[in-house]
C-alpha positions as CSV (number, residue, x, y, z in Angstrom):
1,M,166.0,19.0,92.6
2,S,166.7,15.4,91.8
3,Y,164.8,13.7,89.0
4,I,162.3,12.1,91.2
5,E,161.6,15.0,92.7
6,E,160.8,16.8,89.5
7,F,158.7,14.0,88.1
8,L,156.5,14.1,91.6
9,K,156.1,17.3,90.6
10,E,155.4,17.4,86.9
11,H,153.0,14.8,87.4
12,R,151.1,16.4,90.4
13,I,151.9,13.2,92.1
14,E,150.2,13.1,95.6
15,E,150.9,9.3,96.8
16,V,153.8,7.1,96.0
17,E,153.8,3.2,96.0
18,C,157.3,1.5,97.1
19,L,157.2,-1.7,95.5
20,V,159.8,-4.8,96.5
21,P,159.4,-8.2,94.9
22,D,159.3,-10.8,97.4
23,M,160.4,-14.5,96.7
24,A,157.0,-15.1,95.2
25,G,157.0,-11.9,93.2
26,I,154.3,-10.4,94.8
27,A,154.7,-6.7,95.4
28,R,155.5,-5.6,98.9
29,G,155.9,-2.0,100.0
30,K,154.8,0.9,101.4
31,I,152.3,3.5,100.3
32,L,153.2,7.6,101.4
33,P,152.5,10.7,100.9
34,A,154.8,12.4,98.3
35,N,156.5,14.7,100.2
36,K,157.3,11.9,103.0
37,F,158.5,9.7,100.4
38,V,160.9,12.3,99.5
39,R,162.1,13.2,102.8
40,G,162.5,9.4,103.4
41,M,164.8,8.6,100.3
42,N,167.9,8.9,102.1
43,R,167.5,5.6,104.2
44,G,164.4,6.7,105.8
45,L,162.2,4.1,103.9
46,R,162.2,1.2,106.0
47,I,160.6,-2.1,105.9
48,P,161.1,-5.9,107.8
49,E,163.7,-7.9,106.6
50,A,161.2,-10.8,107.2
51,I,159.0,-9.9,104.1
52,F,161.5,-11.5,102.1
53,V,161.6,-14.8,103.9
54,Q,157.5,-14.8,103.8
55,T,155.6,-17.6,102.1
56,V,152.7,-17.2,99.4
57,N,150.3,-17.8,102.0
58,G,151.5,-15.1,104.2
59,R,153.2,-17.0,107.0
60,Y,156.7,-16.8,108.3
61,P,158.6,-20.4,108.8
62,E,159.3,-21.5,111.9
63,N,163.3,-21.5,111.5
64,S,163.3,-18.5,109.7
65,E,165.7,-17.4,112.4
66,D,168.2,-19.7,110.4
67,V,167.9,-17.3,107.2
68,I,167.2,-13.6,109.0
69,D,168.0,-11.8,112.2
70,D,166.1,-13.2,115.1
71,A,164.7,-9.6,116.0
72,M,163.2,-9.0,112.5
73,S,164.8,-5.9,112.5
74,D,164.2,-3.2,109.3
75,V,166.1,-2.7,106.4
76,Y,166.1,0.2,104.1
77,L,164.6,0.8,100.7
78,E,166.6,2.6,98.0
79,P,164.1,3.7,94.9
80,D,165.6,2.6,91.6
81,V,165.3,6.0,89.7
82,D,164.8,4.4,86.3
83,T,161.4,2.6,87.9
84,I,159.5,5.5,88.7
85,R,155.9,5.5,86.8
86,V,152.6,7.1,87.1
87,V,150.2,4.2,88.2
88,P,147.3,4.8,85.5
89,W,144.5,3.1,87.6
90,Y,144.1,5.8,90.2
91,E,141.6,8.5,90.1
92,E,144.1,10.3,92.8
93,P,147.4,11.1,90.9
94,T,149.8,7.9,92.2
95,A,153.2,7.1,91.2
96,Q,155.3,3.7,91.7
97,I,158.8,3.3,92.2
98,I,160.8,-0.3,92.4
99,C,163.1,-0.2,95.2
100,D,165.7,-2.3,96.7
101,P,166.6,-3.2,100.1
102,Y,169.8,-2.7,101.7
103,Y,171.3,-3.4,105.7
104,F,172.2,-0.1,107.2
105,D,176.0,-1.2,106.7
106,G,175.5,-1.1,103.3
107,R,175.2,-4.6,102.2
108,P,172.5,-6.0,100.0
109,V,169.6,-8.1,101.1
110,P,171.2,-11.4,99.7
111,F,167.4,-13.0,99.3
112,A,165.7,-9.8,97.7
113,T,165.1,-11.3,94.3
114,R,165.7,-8.4,92.3
115,H,169.6,-8.3,94.2
116,V,169.9,-12.1,92.5
117,L,169.2,-11.2,89.5
118,K,171.8,-8.1,89.9
119,R,174.0,-10.5,91.3
120,V,174.1,-12.7,88.3
121,L,174.4,-9.7,85.7
122,A,177.5,-8.8,87.8
123,L,179.0,-11.7,86.1
124,F,178.2,-10.8,82.6
125,E,179.2,-7.3,82.7
126,A,182.7,-8.5,84.5
127,R,183.4,-10.6,80.8
128,N,181.5,-7.5,78.9
129,W,178.7,-9.4,78.0
130,K,175.2,-8.1,77.9
131,P,172.1,-10.7,77.7
132,V,169.2,-9.5,76.2
133,V,165.7,-10.8,77.2
134,A,162.4,-11.3,76.0
135,P,159.5,-12.7,77.9
136,E,156.1,-14.2,76.9
137,L,154.0,-14.6,79.4
138,E,150.2,-16.5,79.3
139,F,147.4,-16.2,81.8
140,Y,143.8,-17.0,82.1
141,L,140.7,-15.1,82.3
142,V,138.5,-16.3,84.7
143,D,135.1,-15.8,86.4
144,I,135.2,-14.2,89.9
145,N,135.9,-17.5,92.2
146,D,134.8,-16.9,95.6
147,D,135.0,-20.3,97.1
148,P,138.2,-22.2,96.1
149,D,136.5,-25.4,96.4
150,Y,135.3,-25.1,93.0
151,P,136.9,-25.3,89.9
152,L,137.4,-22.2,88.0
153,Q,135.3,-21.6,84.6
154,P,135.8,-19.2,81.6
155,P,134.3,-16.2,81.9
156,I,131.4,-14.9,79.6
157,G,132.4,-12.5,76.9
158,R,130.6,-9.7,74.6
159,S,129.0,-13.0,73.0
160,R,127.4,-13.7,76.2
161,R,128.7,-17.3,76.1
162,R,131.7,-19.2,78.0
163,E,134.4,-20.9,75.4
164,T,133.7,-24.5,75.5
165,S,136.6,-25.4,72.6
166,R,140.0,-24.9,72.1
167,Q,140.5,-21.1,70.2
168,S,144.5,-21.1,69.3
169,Y,145.4,-18.1,67.9
170,G,141.7,-17.2,67.4
171,V,141.6,-13.6,66.9
172,D,137.6,-13.3,67.4
173,A,138.4,-15.2,70.4
174,V,140.4,-12.6,72.0
175,N,138.0,-9.8,71.0
176,E,135.7,-11.5,73.2
177,F,137.2,-9.4,76.0
178,D,138.3,-6.6,73.8
179,P,137.4,-3.6,76.2
180,L,139.9,-5.7,79.0
181,F,142.8,-5.6,76.5
182,E,142.0,-2.0,75.4
183,E,142.9,-0.8,78.9
184,V,145.8,-3.4,79.5
185,Y,147.4,-1.4,76.3
186,D,146.2,1.9,77.6
187,F,148.1,0.9,81.3
188,C,150.9,-0.4,79.7
189,E,151.6,2.1,77.8
190,A,151.2,4.9,80.7
191,Q,153.8,2.5,82.5
192,Y,156.5,2.3,79.6
193,I,155.5,-1.9,79.8
194,D,157.0,-2.5,76.3
195,I,154.4,-5.4,75.3
196,D,154.6,-6.4,71.6
197,T,151.6,-8.9,70.4
198,L,148.9,-10.6,72.1
199,T,147.5,-13.9,71.1
200,H,145.0,-16.5,72.1
201,E,146.5,-19.8,73.9
202,A,145.0,-23.2,73.4
203,G,143.1,-23.0,77.0
204,P,139.6,-21.3,77.4
205,A,140.3,-17.9,78.0
206,Q,143.9,-18.3,77.9
207,M,146.2,-15.6,76.6
208,E,149.8,-14.5,75.9
209,M,151.5,-11.5,75.8
210,N,155.0,-10.8,74.5
211,F,157.4,-8.2,75.6
212,N,159.7,-6.7,73.4
213,H,163.6,-7.5,73.7
214,L,165.1,-5.4,76.5
215,N,168.4,-5.5,79.1
216,A,167.5,-8.7,81.5
217,L,166.5,-6.1,84.6
218,A,164.5,-3.8,82.9
219,A,162.8,-7.2,81.1
220,A,162.1,-8.7,84.7
221,D,160.6,-5.1,86.1
222,Q,158.5,-5.2,82.9
223,A,157.2,-8.6,83.8
224,F,156.8,-8.0,87.3
225,L,154.6,-4.9,86.9
226,F,152.9,-6.3,83.9
227,K,151.1,-9.3,85.9
228,R,149.9,-6.7,88.4
229,T,148.4,-4.4,85.6
230,V,146.8,-7.6,83.8
231,R,145.2,-8.2,87.5
232,E,143.9,-5.1,88.0
233,A,142.5,-4.5,84.4
234,G,140.7,-8.1,85.1
235,L,138.8,-6.6,88.3
236,R,138.1,-3.7,86.7
237,H,136.1,-6.1,84.1
238,Q,134.9,-8.5,86.8
239,V,137.3,-11.3,86.0
240,Y,140.1,-12.4,87.4
241,A,143.6,-12.6,85.4
242,T,145.5,-15.9,87.0
243,F,149.0,-16.5,86.5
244,M,148.9,-20.1,87.8
245,A,151.0,-22.6,86.2
246,K,147.9,-24.9,86.3
247,P,144.6,-23.5,87.0
248,M,142.5,-25.8,85.1
249,Q,141.8,-29.4,84.9
250,G,142.6,-30.6,81.4
251,E,143.7,-27.9,80.0
252,P,147.0,-26.4,79.2
253,G,149.0,-24.8,81.8
254,S,150.4,-21.2,81.3
255,S,154.2,-20.7,80.5
256,M,156.5,-17.7,80.8
257,H,159.0,-18.4,78.0
258,I,162.5,-16.5,78.6
259,H,163.9,-15.8,75.0
260,Q,167.9,-15.1,75.5
261,S,170.4,-13.8,73.5
262,L,173.6,-12.2,74.4
263,V,175.8,-9.5,72.8
264,D,179.0,-7.6,73.3
265,R,178.7,-4.3,75.5
266,A,181.0,-2.5,73.4
267,G,179.7,-2.9,70.0
268,G,176.3,-4.8,70.2
269,R,177.3,-7.6,68.3
270,N,175.3,-11.0,68.8
271,L,177.8,-13.3,70.6
272,F,175.7,-16.5,69.6
273,S,176.6,-16.2,66.0
274,T,179.7,-16.3,64.1
275,A,181.0,-13.8,61.4
276,K,179.4,-16.1,58.9
277,G,176.2,-16.4,60.5
278,S,176.7,-20.2,62.2
279,M,175.8,-21.0,66.0
280,S,178.9,-20.0,67.4
281,K,180.9,-21.9,70.1
282,L,179.5,-19.7,72.9
283,F,175.8,-19.9,72.0
284,L,176.2,-24.1,72.1
285,S,177.8,-23.6,75.4
286,Y,175.3,-21.6,76.7
287,I,172.3,-24.1,75.7
288,G,174.9,-26.8,77.3
289,G,174.9,-24.9,80.6
290,L,171.0,-24.5,80.6
291,Q,170.6,-28.6,79.8
292,R,173.2,-29.3,82.6
293,Y,172.2,-27.0,85.5
294,L,168.3,-26.1,84.9
295,P,167.1,-28.8,86.5
296,S,168.9,-28.1,89.4
297,C,167.3,-24.6,89.9
298,M,163.3,-25.7,89.2
299,P,162.4,-24.0,92.4
300,L,162.9,-21.1,90.7
301,L,161.0,-21.9,87.4
302,A,158.3,-23.8,89.0
303,P,158.4,-22.5,92.2
304,N,154.6,-23.4,93.6
305,V,153.0,-27.2,94.1
306,N,150.8,-26.4,91.3
307,S,153.5,-25.6,88.9
308,Y,154.4,-29.3,88.5
309,R,151.1,-30.1,86.9
310,R,152.0,-28.2,84.1
311,L,155.0,-30.2,83.5
312,I,153.8,-33.2,81.8
313,P,153.7,-35.2,78.6
314,H,151.7,-33.2,75.4
315,A,150.3,-30.4,77.8
316,D,152.3,-27.4,75.7
317,A,155.3,-28.1,78.4
318,P,158.4,-29.5,78.5
319,I,159.5,-32.6,80.3
320,N,163.2,-32.5,79.7
321,T,166.0,-30.6,78.7
322,H,166.2,-31.7,75.1
323,W,167.2,-28.6,72.4
324,G,166.1,-28.2,69.0
325,M,165.4,-25.7,66.1
326,D,162.0,-24.5,66.1
327,N,160.8,-27.2,68.3
328,R,158.1,-26.6,70.5
329,T,158.4,-30.0,72.4
330,V,161.8,-29.4,73.9
331,G,162.7,-27.4,76.7
332,F,164.9,-24.7,75.1
333,R,164.0,-23.8,71.2
334,V,166.1,-21.5,68.9
335,P,163.6,-19.9,66.8
336,N,164.1,-19.4,63.2
337,A,165.7,-15.8,63.0
338,A,168.7,-13.9,61.2
339,P,172.3,-14.6,62.5
340,E,172.0,-11.2,64.4
341,A,168.9,-12.3,66.0
342,R,169.9,-15.4,67.2
343,R,168.4,-16.5,70.5
344,V,167.0,-19.5,72.6
345,E,163.8,-19.7,74.4
346,N,163.7,-21.0,77.4
347,R,160.3,-23.0,77.5
348,V,160.6,-24.4,81.0
349,A,159.6,-21.6,83.4
350,G,155.8,-20.8,84.0
351,A,154.0,-18.1,84.4
352,D,153.7,-18.5,88.2
353,A,157.5,-17.7,88.3
354,N,159.2,-14.8,89.8
355,P,160.2,-13.2,86.9
356,Y,163.5,-11.7,88.3
357,L,164.3,-15.4,89.6
358,A,163.1,-17.2,86.7
359,I,165.6,-14.8,84.2
360,A,168.6,-15.1,86.8
361,A,168.2,-18.9,86.9
362,S,168.6,-19.1,83.1
363,L,170.8,-16.8,83.0
364,A,173.2,-18.8,85.6
365,C,172.4,-21.9,83.8
366,G,174.1,-20.5,80.7
367,Y,177.1,-18.3,82.4
368,L,178.2,-21.5,83.8
369,G,177.9,-23.7,80.2
370,M,180.3,-20.8,78.9
371,E,182.1,-20.8,81.5
372,A,183.0,-24.2,81.2
373,R,182.6,-24.8,77.4
374,L,180.3,-27.3,78.0
375,K,178.7,-29.0,74.8
376,P,175.1,-29.4,74.5
377,S,173.5,-32.5,73.2
378,R,172.4,-32.9,69.4
379,P,169.4,-31.2,68.5
380,Q,166.6,-33.1,68.9
381,E,164.1,-33.5,65.8
382,G,160.7,-34.7,66.2
383,S,158.9,-34.8,69.5
384,A,160.7,-34.7,72.9
385,Y,157.8,-36.1,74.6
386,R,158.6,-39.8,73.4
387,L,162.1,-39.3,75.4
388,A,162.5,-39.8,79.0
389,H,160.9,-37.3,81.6
390,T,163.9,-36.2,83.3
391,L,162.8,-32.8,84.5
392,P,161.7,-32.7,88.6
393,R,158.3,-33.9,88.7
394,T,157.6,-32.3,92.3
395,L,158.5,-29.7,94.3
396,Y,160.3,-32.1,96.5
397,D,162.1,-33.4,93.9
398,A,163.1,-30.1,93.0
399,L,164.3,-28.7,96.3
400,Y,166.4,-31.7,96.9
401,R,168.4,-31.0,93.6
402,F,168.3,-27.5,94.5
403,N,169.6,-27.8,97.9
404,R,172.6,-29.9,96.4
405,A,173.6,-27.6,93.2
406,K,177.0,-26.4,94.6
407,A,177.9,-24.7,91.3
408,L,174.4,-22.7,91.3
409,K,175.1,-22.2,95.0
410,E,178.3,-19.9,94.5
411,I,176.6,-17.9,91.7
412,L,173.3,-17.2,93.4
413,G,174.6,-16.9,97.3
414,E,174.2,-19.7,99.6
415,E,171.8,-17.5,102.0
416,F,169.4,-17.2,99.2
417,V,169.4,-20.9,98.3
418,T,169.1,-21.5,102.2
419,A,166.1,-19.1,102.3
420,V,164.5,-20.5,99.3
421,A,164.6,-24.2,100.9
422,T,163.0,-22.7,103.7
423,V,159.9,-20.6,102.2
424,K,159.3,-23.5,99.8
425,N,159.3,-26.3,103.0
426,A,157.2,-24.3,105.0
427,E,154.8,-23.9,101.8
428,L,155.1,-27.6,101.1
429,D,154.2,-28.4,105.2
430,A,150.9,-26.0,105.0
431,Y,149.9,-28.0,101.4
432,Q,150.4,-31.2,103.1
433,E,147.9,-30.1,105.5
434,V,145.3,-29.7,102.9
435,I,142.8,-32.4,101.9
436,S,141.8,-32.5,98.3
437,S,138.3,-33.2,96.5
438,W,140.1,-36.2,94.9
439,E,140.7,-37.7,98.4
440,R,137.3,-37.1,99.6
441,E,135.7,-38.7,96.2
442,H,137.8,-41.6,95.8
443,L,139.0,-42.5,99.5
444,L,136.5,-41.5,101.6
445,L,134.3,-44.6,101.4
446,N,136.9,-47.1,99.0
447,V,139.5,-47.8,101.4
């Protein structure tokens, strides 16, 4: 009996959710009776290849045939045994497992986002390097919103009042929603999601939860499952939990800060520090790679039209690729830490990013910097907001740069880059069809 079969039997599982993250990081897949899941584990779990080029609004691009088979054929799902978990919020005993899609000749689907991260990690493995990653995810709690034309507002907590002022690091402000977060912690513990601290961020009912450091694939898996978990807990308490990059006008956006370090696979030594405890040349080249290449892979870090509303000056988000020591205004912050814990924090990615792609992009940029032995700029002292805005300002600009990034195409795969461009251009076309309330308010009778 396989480990999966033993797990299902031990937990008396009746149904299994087979999950695959799509381009937007949405959980797609199938729900099967446990016995049927077991019978289908040997290439019997199938799903259309087309879901991996599905847009965030549920459409398929008109030119999707440039990426996928015209017949919209199936691929098979291979469950990753290390990811099987109980789903703690169902009454009926249910398991979930993350799967990887393959063609029937054994090739991985090149635009499946988990495969993209694995492709990048293989480059590190070939050098006997092991990236260690810890994401930090910000999100808002908001009232149930049944009309998208109306702005979002903070929910009412235990005090029976809404937040109207900023409560950064406010402990009592977090405790307004204590029953919800108790459930989040319980759900995460049941799923072996290794969360660390909970803090209140600057926006009204904006929170941040941090993860402990893990290998990169496990960190991405946990972030993927965590977003689903928090949304579910919110619904159980009659609120939405949203990871939109900029859900509220005039308030800070939500980020996914990605802490990254690099260790020797054999001995576990932090390669970002020298034997004397100073910054290694490898570390500086890693930062140099982030500085040079990250602006070209912004569709993976800021994937939606809303993402670029967050990346504005003085809004708790970076606008350029400067780096600095314990400086929260730059794109790449080096926290104060002991030499064995030396790391860089990528502050560019939004909470709306697919965690597999955001981590893959960040690692790919650092890898290119180390391979080329790039040198970073001088560390920034003081505010980086007084310097030029060099990150893309719109998704149009980001896609233009992404399509022309030859070095990134080689690492991420040309088929994947084409798929991203196809999906994101289709989303942009759909967005352009929408007339906003700002246009009706200021243009209707004035132009």
